[in-house]
PDB file as gemmi writes it, atoms N, CA and C in Angstrom:
CRYST1    1.000    1.000    1.000  90.00  90.00  90.00 P 1                      
ATOM      1  N   MET A   1       0.823  -1.197   0.000  1.00  0.00           N  
ATOM      2  CA  MET A   1       0.000   0.000   0.000  1.00  0.00           C  
ATOM      3  C   MET A   1       0.865   1.259   0.000  1.00  0.00           C  
ATOM      4  N   SER A   2       1.949   1.254   0.788  1.00  0.00           N  
ATOM      5  CA  SER A   2       2.780   2.452   0.891  1.00  0.00           C  
ATOM      6  C   SER A   2       3.395   2.847  -0.445  1.00  0.00           C  
ATOM      7  N   LEU A   3       3.841   1.868  -1.231  1.00  0.00           N  
ATOM      8  CA  LEU A   3       4.445   2.190  -2.524  1.00  0.00           C  
ATOM      9  C   LEU A   3       3.445   2.905  -3.421  1.00  0.00           C  
ATOM     10  N   PHE A   4       2.205   2.416  -3.445  1.00  0.00           N  
ATOM     11  CA  PHE A   4       1.175   3.061  -4.265  1.00  0.00           C  
ATOM     12  C   PHE A   4       0.854   4.457  -3.745  1.00  0.00           C  
ATOM     13  N   ALA A   5       0.856   4.618  -2.420  1.00  0.00           N  
ATOM     14  CA  ALA A   5       0.612   5.944  -1.838  1.00  0.00           C  
ATOM     15  C   ALA A   5       1.739   6.898  -2.214  1.00  0.00           C  
ATOM     16  N   PHE A   6       2.986   6.431  -2.155  1.00  0.00           N  
ATOM     17  CA  PHE A   6       4.122   7.274  -2.531  1.00  0.00           C  
ATOM     18  C   PHE A   6       4.044   7.680  -4.004  1.00  0.00           C  
ATOM     19  N   ILE A   7       3.795   6.722  -4.871  1.00  0.00           N  
ATOM     20  CA  ILE A   7       3.730   7.026  -6.307  1.00  0.00           C  
ATOM     21  C   ILE A   7       2.545   7.936  -6.608  1.00  0.00           C  
ATOM     22  N   GLY A   8       1.392   7.631  -6.027  1.00  0.00           N  
ATOM     23  CA  GLY A   8       0.218   8.487  -6.223  1.00  0.00           C  
ATOM     24  C   GLY A   8       0.455   9.893  -5.717  1.00  0.00           C  
ATOM     25  N   ALA A   9       1.097  10.014  -4.556  1.00  0.00           N  
ATOM     26  CA  ALA A   9       1.404  11.332  -4.004  1.00  0.00           C  
ATOM     27  C   ALA A   9       2.356  12.094  -4.919  1.00  0.00           C  
ATOM     28  N   ALA A  10       3.348  11.406  -5.446  1.00  0.00           N  
ATOM     29  CA  ALA A  10       4.305  12.063  -6.338  1.00  0.00           C  
ATOM     30  C   ALA A  10       3.627  12.571  -7.604  1.00  0.00           C  
ATOM     31  N   VAL A  11       2.791  11.742  -8.210  1.00  0.00           N  
ATOM     32  CA  VAL A  11       2.080  12.170  -9.422  1.00  0.00           C  
ATOM     33  C   VAL A  11       1.165  13.347  -9.106  1.00  0.00           C  
ATOM     34  N   ALA A  12       0.454  13.277  -7.979  1.00  0.00           N  
ATOM     35  CA  ALA A  12      -0.449  14.372  -7.604  1.00  0.00           C  
ATOM     36  C   ALA A  12       0.324  15.662  -7.347  1.00  0.00           C  
ATOM     37  N   GLU A  13       1.450  15.571  -6.652  1.00  0.00           N  
ATOM     38  CA  GLU A  13       2.235  16.777  -6.374  1.00  0.00           C  
ATOM     39  C   GLU A  13       2.792  17.380  -7.660  1.00  0.00           C  
ATOM     40  N   ILE A  14       3.342  16.549  -8.513  1.00  0.00           N  
ATOM     41  CA  ILE A  14       3.909  17.052  -9.763  1.00  0.00           C  
ATOM     42  C   ILE A  14       2.820  17.668 -10.631  1.00  0.00           C  
ATOM     43  N   ALA A  15       1.673  17.008 -10.734  1.00  0.00           N  
ATOM     44  CA  ALA A  15       0.568  17.556 -11.530  1.00  0.00           C  
ATOM     45  C   ALA A  15       0.086  18.880 -10.949  1.00  0.00           C  
ATOM     46  N   GLY A  16      -0.034  18.948  -9.631  1.00  0.00           N  
ATOM     47  CA  GLY A  16      -0.469  20.189  -8.995  1.00  0.00           C  
ATOM     48  C   GLY A  16       0.514  21.324  -9.217  1.00  0.00           C  
ATOM     49  N   CYS A  17       1.784  21.042  -9.038  1.00  0.00           N  
ATOM     50  CA  CYS A  17       2.802  22.076  -9.264  1.00  0.00           C  
ATOM     51  C   CYS A  17       2.890  22.449 -10.739  1.00  0.00           C  
ATOM     52  N   PHE A  18       2.716  21.461 -11.617  1.00  0.00           N  
ATOM     53  CA  PHE A  18       2.762  21.752 -13.048  1.00  0.00           C  
ATOM     54  C   PHE A  18       1.634  22.693 -13.453  1.00  0.00           C  
ATOM     55  N   SER A  19       0.484  22.601 -12.783  1.00  0.00           N  
ATOM     56  CA  SER A  19      -0.618  23.510 -13.125  1.00  0.00           C  
ATOM     57  C   SER A  19      -0.210  24.964 -12.874  1.00  0.00           C  
ATOM     58  N   PHE A  20       0.529  25.217 -11.802  1.00  0.00           N  
ATOM     59  CA  PHE A  20       1.021  26.572 -11.543  1.00  0.00           C  
ATOM     60  C   PHE A  20       2.079  26.965 -12.573  1.00  0.00           C  
ATOM     61  N   TRP A  21       2.942  26.018 -12.918  1.00  0.00           N  
ATOM     62  CA  TRP A  21       3.955  26.254 -13.954  1.00  0.00           C  
ATOM     63  C   TRP A  21       3.282  26.626 -15.273  1.00  0.00           C  
ATOM     64  N   ALA A  22       2.257  25.850 -15.627  1.00  0.00           N  
ATOM     65  CA  ALA A  22       1.547  26.102 -16.889  1.00  0.00           C  
ATOM     66  C   ALA A  22       0.901  27.485 -16.879  1.00  0.00           C  
ATOM     67  N   TRP A  23       0.306  27.860 -15.773  1.00  0.00           N  
ATOM     68  CA  TRP A  23      -0.347  29.166 -15.665  1.00  0.00           C  
ATOM     69  C   TRP A  23       0.671  30.308 -15.727  1.00  0.00           C  
ATOM     70  N   LEU A  24       1.740  30.194 -14.933  1.00  0.00           N  
ATOM     71  CA  LEU A  24       2.691  31.303 -14.811  1.00  0.00           C  
ATOM     72  C   LEU A  24       3.774  31.326 -15.885  1.00  0.00           C  
ATOM     73  N   ARG A  25       4.166  30.172 -16.392  1.00  0.00           N  
ATOM     74  CA  ARG A  25       5.277  30.130 -17.334  1.00  0.00           C  
ATOM     75  C   ARG A  25       4.861  29.821 -18.761  1.00  0.00           C  
ATOM     76  N   LEU A  26       3.721  29.148 -18.925  1.00  0.00           N  
ATOM     77  CA  LEU A  26       3.274  28.759 -20.264  1.00  0.00           C  
ATOM     78  C   LEU A  26       2.045  29.539 -20.712  1.00  0.00           C  
ATOM     79  N   ASP A  27       1.675  30.559 -19.937  1.00  0.00           N  
ATOM     80  CA  ASP A  27       0.532  31.432 -20.261  1.00  0.00           C  
ATOM     81  C   ASP A  27      -0.779  30.679 -20.434  1.00  0.00           C  
ATOM     82  N   ARG A  28      -0.994  29.654 -19.624  1.00  0.00           N  
ATOM     83  CA  ARG A  28      -2.268  28.944 -19.641  1.00  0.00           C  
ATOM     84  C   ARG A  28      -3.279  29.712 -18.788  1.00  0.00           C  
ATOM     85  N   SER A  29      -4.523  29.345 -18.923  1.00  0.00           N  
ATOM     86  CA  SER A  29      -5.612  29.974 -18.179  1.00  0.00           C  
ATOM     87  C   SER A  29      -5.449  29.748 -16.673  1.00  0.00           C  
ATOM     88  N   PRO A  30      -5.863  30.727 -15.860  1.00  0.00           N  
ATOM     89  CA  PRO A  30      -5.853  30.513 -14.407  1.00  0.00           C  
ATOM     90  C   PRO A  30      -6.734  29.335 -13.972  1.00  0.00           C  
ATOM     91  N   TRP A  31      -7.633  28.898 -14.838  1.00  0.00           N  
ATOM     92  CA  TRP A  31      -8.469  27.740 -14.525  1.00  0.00           C  
ATOM     93  C   TRP A  31      -7.636  26.473 -14.342  1.00  0.00           C  
ATOM     94  N   TRP A  32      -6.417  26.459 -14.833  1.00  0.00           N  
ATOM     95  CA  TRP A  32      -5.520  25.325 -14.605  1.00  0.00           C  
ATOM     96  C   TRP A  32      -5.264  25.122 -13.109  1.00  0.00           C  
ATOM     97  N   LEU A  33      -5.442  26.189 -12.330  1.00  0.00           N  
ATOM     98  CA  LEU A  33      -5.171  26.099 -10.896  1.00  0.00           C  
ATOM     99  C   LEU A  33      -6.213  25.275 -10.148  1.00  0.00           C  
ATOM    100  N   VAL A  34      -7.425  25.195 -10.671  1.00  0.00           N  
ATOM    101  CA  VAL A  34      -8.483  24.454  -9.974  1.00  0.00           C  
ATOM    102  C   VAL A  34      -8.112  22.973  -9.825  1.00  0.00           C  
ATOM    103  N   PRO A  35      -7.829  22.265 -10.912  1.00  0.00           N  
ATOM    104  CA  PRO A  35      -7.408  20.869 -10.705  1.00  0.00           C  
ATOM    105  C   PRO A  35      -6.039  20.780 -10.029  1.00  0.00           C  
ATOM    106  N   GLY A  36      -5.219  21.813 -10.206  1.00  0.00           N  
ATOM    107  CA  GLY A  36      -3.907  21.804  -9.570  1.00  0.00           C  
ATOM    108  C   GLY A  36      -3.995  21.823  -8.053  1.00  0.00           C  
ATOM    109  N   VAL A  37      -4.856  22.676  -7.523  1.00  0.00           N  
ATOM    110  CA  VAL A  37      -5.035  22.739  -6.067  1.00  0.00           C  
ATOM    111  C   VAL A  37      -5.643  21.430  -5.560  1.00  0.00           C  
ATOM    112  N   ALA A  38      -6.594  20.879  -6.299  1.00  0.00           N  
ATOM    113  CA  ALA A  38      -7.177  19.584  -5.913  1.00  0.00           C  
ATOM    114  C   ALA A  38      -6.096  18.500  -5.890  1.00  0.00           C  
ATOM    115  N   ALA A  39      -5.209  18.516  -6.873  1.00  0.00           N  
ATOM    116  CA  ALA A  39      -4.127  17.527  -6.920  1.00  0.00           C  
ATOM    117  C   ALA A  39      -3.187  17.686  -5.726  1.00  0.00           C  
ATOM    118  N   LEU A  40      -2.908  18.922  -5.331  1.00  0.00           N  
ATOM    119  CA  LEU A  40      -2.032  19.143  -4.179  1.00  0.00           C  
ATOM    120  C   LEU A  40      -2.692  18.678  -2.881  1.00  0.00           C  
ATOM    121  N   CYS A  41      -4.003  18.837  -2.773  1.00  0.00           N  
ATOM    122  CA  CYS A  41      -4.725  18.309  -1.606  1.00  0.00           C  
ATOM    123  C   CYS A  41      -4.665  16.780  -1.593  1.00  0.00           C  
ATOM    124  N   LEU A  42      -4.821  16.173  -2.757  1.00  0.00           N  
ATOM    125  CA  LEU A  42      -4.722  14.718  -2.865  1.00  0.00           C  
ATOM    126  C   LEU A  42      -3.325  14.250  -2.471  1.00  0.00           C  
ATOM    127  N   PHE A  43      -2.312  14.971  -2.904  1.00  0.00           N  
ATOM    128  CA  PHE A  43      -0.925  14.662  -2.536  1.00  0.00           C  
ATOM    129  C   PHE A  43      -0.770  14.597  -1.017  1.00  0.00           C  
ATOM    130  N   ALA A  44      -1.244  15.632  -0.328  1.00  0.00           N  
ATOM    131  CA  ALA A  44      -1.106  15.674   1.131  1.00  0.00           C  
ATOM    132  C   ALA A  44      -1.857  14.516   1.783  1.00  0.00           C  
ATOM    133  N   TYR A  45      -3.041  14.232   1.292  1.00  0.00           N  
ATOM    134  CA  TYR A  45      -3.833  13.131   1.849  1.00  0.00           C  
ATOM    135  C   TYR A  45      -3.132  11.787   1.643  1.00  0.00           C  
ATOM    136  N   LEU A  46      -2.627  11.547   0.455  1.00  0.00           N  
ATOM    137  CA  LEU A  46      -2.000  10.255   0.160  1.00  0.00           C  
ATOM    138  C   LEU A  46      -0.795   9.980   1.054  1.00  0.00           C  
ATOM    139  N   LEU A  47      -0.050  11.024   1.406  1.00  0.00           N  
ATOM    140  CA  LEU A  47       1.099  10.793   2.288  1.00  0.00           C  
ATOM    141  C   LEU A  47       0.664  10.352   3.680  1.00  0.00           C  
ATOM    142  N   THR A  48      -0.564  10.695   4.079  1.00  0.00           N  
ATOM    143  CA  THR A  48      -1.031  10.244   5.397  1.00  0.00           C  
ATOM    144  C   THR A  48      -1.373   8.758   5.405  1.00  0.00           C  
ATOM    145  N   LEU A  49      -1.494   8.140   4.235  1.00  0.00           N  
ATOM    146  CA  LEU A  49      -1.838   6.718   4.149  1.00  0.00           C  
ATOM    147  C   LEU A  49      -0.629   5.799   4.299  1.00  0.00           C  
ATOM    148  N   VAL A  50       0.557   6.377   4.278  1.00  0.00           N  
ATOM    149  CA  VAL A  50       1.783   5.585   4.362  1.00  0.00           C  
ATOM    150  C   VAL A  50       1.929   5.022   5.774  1.00  0.00           C  
ATOM    151  N   ASP A  51       2.274   3.747   5.846  1.00  0.00           N  
ATOM    152  CA  ASP A  51       2.435   3.074   7.129  1.00  0.00           C  
ATOM    153  C   ASP A  51       3.809   3.402   7.709  1.00  0.00           C  
ATOM    154  N   ALA A  52       3.875   4.483   8.474  1.00  0.00           N  
ATOM    155  CA  ALA A  52       5.134   4.898   9.095  1.00  0.00           C  
ATOM    156  C   ALA A  52       4.820   5.608  10.406  1.00  0.00           C  
ATOM    157  N   ASP A  53       5.750   5.518  11.331  1.00  0.00           N  
ATOM    158  CA  ASP A  53       5.541   6.131  12.641  1.00  0.00           C  
ATOM    159  C   ASP A  53       5.977   7.588  12.705  1.00  0.00           C  
ATOM    160  N   HIS A  54       6.842   8.005  11.793  1.00  0.00           N  
ATOM    161  CA  HIS A  54       7.395   9.353  11.870  1.00  0.00           C  
ATOM    162  C   HIS A  54       7.252  10.063  10.528  1.00  0.00           C  
ATOM    163  N   ALA A  55       6.694  11.253  10.556  1.00  0.00           N  
ATOM    164  CA  ALA A  55       6.456  12.006   9.322  1.00  0.00           C  
ATOM    165  C   ALA A  55       7.759  12.325   8.598  1.00  0.00           C  
ATOM    166  N   GLY A  56       8.784  12.719   9.324  1.00  0.00           N  
ATOM    167  CA  GLY A  56      10.045  13.090   8.688  1.00  0.00           C  
ATOM    168  C   GLY A  56      10.660  11.953   7.894  1.00  0.00           C  
ATOM    169  N   ARG A  57      10.610  10.757   8.446  1.00  0.00           N  
ATOM    170  CA  ARG A  57      11.143   9.592   7.732  1.00  0.00           C  
ATOM    171  C   ARG A  57      10.290   9.301   6.494  1.00  0.00           C  
ATOM    172  N   THR A  58       8.977   9.441   6.637  1.00  0.00           N  
ATOM    173  CA  THR A  58       8.077   9.248   5.499  1.00  0.00           C  
ATOM    174  C   THR A  58       8.417  10.222   4.384  1.00  0.00           C  
ATOM    175  N   TYR A  59       8.631  11.489   4.720  1.00  0.00           N  
ATOM    176  CA  TYR A  59       8.936  12.502   3.705  1.00  0.00           C  
ATOM    177  C   TYR A  59      10.288  12.245   3.053  1.00  0.00           C  
ATOM    178  N   ALA A  60      11.249  11.753   3.833  1.00  0.00           N  
ATOM    179  CA  ALA A  60      12.568  11.450   3.269  1.00  0.00           C  
ATOM    180  C   ALA A  60      12.474  10.317   2.247  1.00  0.00           C  
ATOM    181  N   ILE A  61      11.723   9.279   2.581  1.00  0.00           N  
ATOM    182  CA  ILE A  61      11.536   8.165   1.646  1.00  0.00           C  
ATOM    183  C   ILE A  61      10.796   8.653   0.409  1.00  0.00           C  
ATOM    184  N   TYR A  62       9.760   9.443   0.636  1.00  0.00           N  
ATOM    185  CA  TYR A  62       8.972   9.989  -0.468  1.00  0.00           C  
ATOM    186  C   TYR A  62       9.849  10.790  -1.428  1.00  0.00           C  
ATOM    187  N   GLY A  63      10.841  11.492  -0.900  1.00  0.00           N  
ATOM    188  CA  GLY A  63      11.714  12.307  -1.744  1.00  0.00           C  
ATOM    189  C   GLY A  63      12.371  11.512  -2.860  1.00  0.00           C  
ATOM    190  N   GLY A  64      12.838  10.316  -2.555  1.00  0.00           N  
ATOM    191  CA  GLY A  64      13.441   9.477  -3.589  1.00  0.00           C  
ATOM    192  C   GLY A  64      12.438   9.067  -4.650  1.00  0.00           C  
ATOM    193  N   VAL A  65      11.238   8.701  -4.208  1.00  0.00           N  
ATOM    194  CA  VAL A  65      10.181   8.320  -5.148  1.00  0.00           C  
ATOM    195  C   VAL A  65       9.781   9.522  -5.997  1.00  0.00           C  
ATOM    196  N   TYR A  66       9.699  10.696  -5.371  1.00  0.00           N  
ATOM    197  CA  TYR A  66       9.335  11.920  -6.086  1.00  0.00           C  
ATOM    198  C   TYR A  66      10.324  12.208  -7.215  1.00  0.00           C  
ATOM    199  N   ILE A  67      11.598  12.105  -6.925  1.00  0.00           N  
ATOM    200  CA  ILE A  67      12.621  12.405  -7.931  1.00  0.00           C  
ATOM    201  C   ILE A  67      12.489  11.469  -9.133  1.00  0.00           C  
ATOM    202  N   ALA A  68      12.318  10.188  -8.885  1.00  0.00           N  
ATOM    203  CA  ALA A  68      12.156   9.237  -9.992  1.00  0.00           C  
ATOM    204  C   ALA A  68      10.879   9.524 -10.777  1.00  0.00           C  
ATOM    205  N   THR A  69       9.801   9.836 -10.071  1.00  0.00           N  
ATOM    206  CA  THR A  69       8.527  10.136 -10.732  1.00  0.00           C  
ATOM    207  C   THR A  69       8.624  11.418 -11.553  1.00  0.00           C  
ATOM    208  N   ALA A  70       9.369  12.400 -11.060  1.00  0.00           N  
ATOM    209  CA  ALA A  70       9.542  13.650 -11.805  1.00  0.00           C  
ATOM    210  C   ALA A  70      10.230  13.399 -13.144  1.00  0.00           C  
ATOM    211  N   LEU A  71      11.160  12.458 -13.179  1.00  0.00           N  
ATOM    212  CA  LEU A  71      11.826  12.136 -14.444  1.00  0.00           C  
ATOM    213  C   LEU A  71      10.895  11.399 -15.395  1.00  0.00           C  
ATOM    214  N   VAL A  72      10.003  10.582 -14.864  1.00  0.00           N  
ATOM    215  CA  VAL A  72       8.984   9.948 -15.710  1.00  0.00           C  
ATOM    216  C   VAL A  72       8.064  11.025 -16.281  1.00  0.00           C  
ATOM    217  N   TRP A  73       7.673  12.000 -15.454  1.00  0.00           N  
ATOM    218  CA  TRP A  73       6.844  13.129 -15.913  1.00  0.00           C  
ATOM    219  C   TRP A  73       7.575  13.894 -17.017  1.00  0.00           C  
ATOM    220  N   LEU A  74       8.861  14.159 -16.801  1.00  0.00           N  
ATOM    221  CA  LEU A  74       9.671  14.867 -17.793  1.00  0.00           C  
ATOM    222  C   LEU A  74       9.564  14.186 -19.152  1.00  0.00           C  
ATOM    223  N   TRP A  75       9.636  12.869 -19.139  1.00  0.00           N  
ATOM    224  CA  TRP A  75       9.603  12.099 -20.383  1.00  0.00           C  
ATOM    225  C   TRP A  75       8.199  12.038 -20.968  1.00  0.00           C  
ATOM    226  N   LEU A  76       7.204  11.663 -20.161  1.00  0.00           N  
ATOM    227  CA  LEU A  76       5.858  11.433 -20.684  1.00  0.00           C  
ATOM    228  C   LEU A  76       5.064  12.715 -20.929  1.00  0.00           C  
ATOM    229  N   ALA A  77       5.172  13.684 -20.034  1.00  0.00           N  
ATOM    230  CA  ALA A  77       4.351  14.899 -20.149  1.00  0.00           C  
ATOM    231  C   ALA A  77       5.043  16.007 -20.929  1.00  0.00           C  
ATOM    232  N   GLU A  78       6.374  16.059 -20.823  1.00  0.00           N  
ATOM    233  CA  GLU A  78       7.088  17.158 -21.468  1.00  0.00           C  
ATOM    234  C   GLU A  78       7.878  16.721 -22.699  1.00  0.00           C  
ATOM    235  N   GLY A  79       7.936  15.428 -22.945  1.00  0.00           N  
ATOM    236  CA  GLY A  79       8.585  14.933 -24.148  1.00  0.00           C  
ATOM    237  C   GLY A  79      10.100  15.008 -24.144  1.00  0.00           C  
ATOM    238  N   VAL A  80      10.700  15.107 -22.959  1.00  0.00           N  
ATOM    239  CA  VAL A  80      12.159  15.163 -22.848  1.00  0.00           C  
ATOM    240  C   VAL A  80      12.629  13.858 -22.214  1.00  0.00           C  
ATOM    241  N   ARG A  81      13.438  13.129 -22.941  1.00  0.00           N  
ATOM    242  CA  ARG A  81      13.917  11.841 -22.434  1.00  0.00           C  
ATOM    243  C   ARG A  81      15.041  12.069 -21.424  1.00  0.00           C  
ATOM    244  N   PRO A  82      14.915  11.500 -20.224  1.00  0.00           N  
ATOM    245  CA  PRO A  82      15.988  11.640 -19.232  1.00  0.00           C  
ATOM    246  C   PRO A  82      17.288  11.033 -19.754  1.00  0.00           C  
ATOM    247  N   ASP A  83      18.403  11.679 -19.443  1.00  0.00           N  
ATOM    248  CA  ASP A  83      19.694  11.153 -19.877  1.00  0.00           C  
ATOM    249  C   ASP A  83      20.284  10.252 -18.787  1.00  0.00           C  
ATOM    250  N   ARG A  84      21.470   9.754 -19.051  1.00  0.00           N  
ATOM    251  CA  ARG A  84      22.072   8.802 -18.113  1.00  0.00           C  
ATOM    252  C   ARG A  84      22.346   9.429 -16.757  1.00  0.00           C  
ATOM    253  N   TRP A  85      22.627  10.726 -16.724  1.00  0.00           N  
ATOM    254  CA  TRP A  85      22.885  11.397 -15.453  1.00  0.00           C  
ATOM    255  C   TRP A  85      21.599  11.556 -14.653  1.00  0.00           C  
ATOM    256  N   ASP A  86      20.501  11.836 -15.344  1.00  0.00           N  
ATOM    257  CA  ASP A  86      19.199  11.880 -14.676  1.00  0.00           C  
ATOM    258  C   ASP A  86      18.894  10.526 -14.038  1.00  0.00           C  
ATOM    259  N   LEU A  87      19.073   9.470 -14.823  1.00  0.00           N  
ATOM    260  CA  LEU A  87      18.749   8.130 -14.346  1.00  0.00           C  
ATOM    261  C   LEU A  87      19.690   7.676 -13.233  1.00  0.00           C  
ATOM    262  N   THR A  88      20.966   8.035 -13.350  1.00  0.00           N  
ATOM    263  CA  THR A  88      21.922   7.702 -12.292  1.00  0.00           C  
ATOM    264  C   THR A  88      21.544   8.405 -10.995  1.00  0.00           C  
ATOM    265  N   GLY A  89      21.235   9.683 -11.094  1.00  0.00           N  
ATOM    266  CA  GLY A  89      20.833  10.437  -9.907  1.00  0.00           C  
ATOM    267  C   GLY A  89      19.579   9.879  -9.270  1.00  0.00           C  
ATOM    268  N   ALA A  90      18.592   9.532 -10.093  1.00  0.00           N  
ATOM    269  CA  ALA A  90      17.355   8.952  -9.560  1.00  0.00           C  
ATOM    270  C   ALA A  90      17.633   7.609  -8.893  1.00  0.00           C  
ATOM    271  N   GLY A  91      18.506   6.817  -9.502  1.00  0.00           N  
ATOM    272  CA  GLY A  91      18.861   5.530  -8.899  1.00  0.00           C  
ATOM    273  C   GLY A  91      19.507   5.700  -7.535  1.00  0.00           C  
ATOM    274  N   ILE A  92      20.412   6.666  -7.424  1.00  0.00           N  
ATOM    275  CA  ILE A  92      21.055   6.947  -6.137  1.00  0.00           C  
ATOM    276  C   ILE A  92      20.005   7.356  -5.105  1.00  0.00           C  
ATOM    277  N   CYS A  93      19.069   8.192  -5.522  1.00  0.00           N  
ATOM    278  CA  CYS A  93      18.014   8.637  -4.603  1.00  0.00           C  
ATOM    279  C   CYS A  93      17.136   7.476  -4.150  1.00  0.00           C  
ATOM    280  N   LEU A  94      16.812   6.575  -5.069  1.00  0.00           N  
ATOM    281  CA  LEU A  94      15.987   5.424  -4.698  1.00  0.00           C  
ATOM    282  C   LEU A  94      16.736   4.472  -3.763  1.00  0.00           C  
ATOM    283  N   VAL A  95      18.035   4.325  -3.967  1.00  0.00           N  
ATOM    284  CA  VAL A  95      18.829   3.512  -3.041  1.00  0.00           C  
ATOM    285  C   VAL A  95      18.824   4.166  -1.660  1.00  0.00           C  
ATOM    286  N   GLY A  96      18.957   5.474  -1.620  1.00  0.00           N  
ATOM    287  CA  GLY A  96      18.889   6.182  -0.342  1.00  0.00           C  
ATOM    288  C   GLY A  96      17.538   6.027   0.333  1.00  0.00           C  
ATOM    289  N   ALA A  97      16.471   6.144  -0.445  1.00  0.00           N  
ATOM    290  CA  ALA A  97      15.123   5.975   0.112  1.00  0.00           C  
ATOM    291  C   ALA A  97      14.935   4.560   0.645  1.00  0.00           C  
ATOM    292  N   ALA A  98      15.427   3.570  -0.091  1.00  0.00           N  
ATOM    293  CA  ALA A  98      15.310   2.180   0.360  1.00  0.00           C  
ATOM    294  C   ALA A  98      16.104   1.951   1.642  1.00  0.00           C  
ATOM    295  N   THR A  99      17.257   2.589   1.747  1.00  0.00           N  
ATOM    296  CA  THR A  99      18.066   2.471   2.959  1.00  0.00           C  
ATOM    297  C   THR A  99      17.310   3.031   4.159  1.00  0.00           C  
ATOM    298  N   ILE A 100      16.675   4.173   3.973  1.00  0.00           N  
ATOM    299  CA  ILE A 100      15.888   4.768   5.058  1.00  0.00           C  
ATOM    300  C   ILE A 100      14.698   3.875   5.400  1.00  0.00           C  
ATOM    301  N   LEU A 101      14.045   3.346   4.384  1.00  0.00           N  
ATOM    302  CA  LEU A 101      12.848   2.532   4.592  1.00  0.00           C  
ATOM    303  C   LEU A 101      13.161   1.212   5.285  1.00  0.00           C  
ATOM    304  N   TRP A 102      14.170   0.494   4.805  1.00  0.00           N  
ATOM    305  CA  TRP A 102      14.421  -0.859   5.289  1.00  0.00           C  
ATOM    306  C   TRP A 102      15.640  -0.987   6.201  1.00  0.00           C  
ATOM    307  N   GLY A 103      16.291   0.127   6.503  1.00  0.00           N  
ATOM    308  CA  GLY A 103      17.452   0.065   7.384  1.00  0.00           C  
ATOM    309  C   GLY A 103      17.063  -0.411   8.778  1.00  0.00           C  
ATOM    310  N   PRO A 104      17.944  -1.194   9.414  1.00  0.00           N  
ATOM    311  CA  PRO A 104      17.621  -1.690  10.757  1.00  0.00           C  
ATOM    312  C   PRO A 104      17.550  -0.536  11.759  1.00  0.00           C  
ATOM    313  N   ARG A 105      16.585  -0.619  12.633  1.00  0.00           N  
ATOM    314  CA  ARG A 105      16.395   0.403  13.669  1.00  0.00           C  
ATOM    315  C   ARG A 105      16.661  -0.231  15.034  1.00  0.00           C  
ATOM    316  N   SER A 106      17.233   0.556  15.914  1.00  0.00           N  
ATOM    317  CA  SER A 106      17.475   0.027  17.264  1.00  0.00           C  
ATOM    318  C   SER A 106      16.457   0.546  18.250  1.00  0.00           C  
TER     319      SER A 106                                                      
END                                                                             
């Protein structure tokens, strides 16, 4: 469940932020903000579904998932294929997120 919540939250956050980008940088209608704000609310809600005891650790793990999802958005929504450095960086972030998620705790 947590993986789906992380991915869903990342897509919702990126879509919500992109609506502001589209309005302010791409001269789209301010109406783009309506679904954007809804997406940002969904993002916040989805992070509460993650099975974790501490918000800070949840956000740190989410950060790695967010970075990888942002590169998928770059490719699918913006038509820019991530290069090897993008993919290497995302891989490092996902390894870091996995370390935080599954690292032994005392």
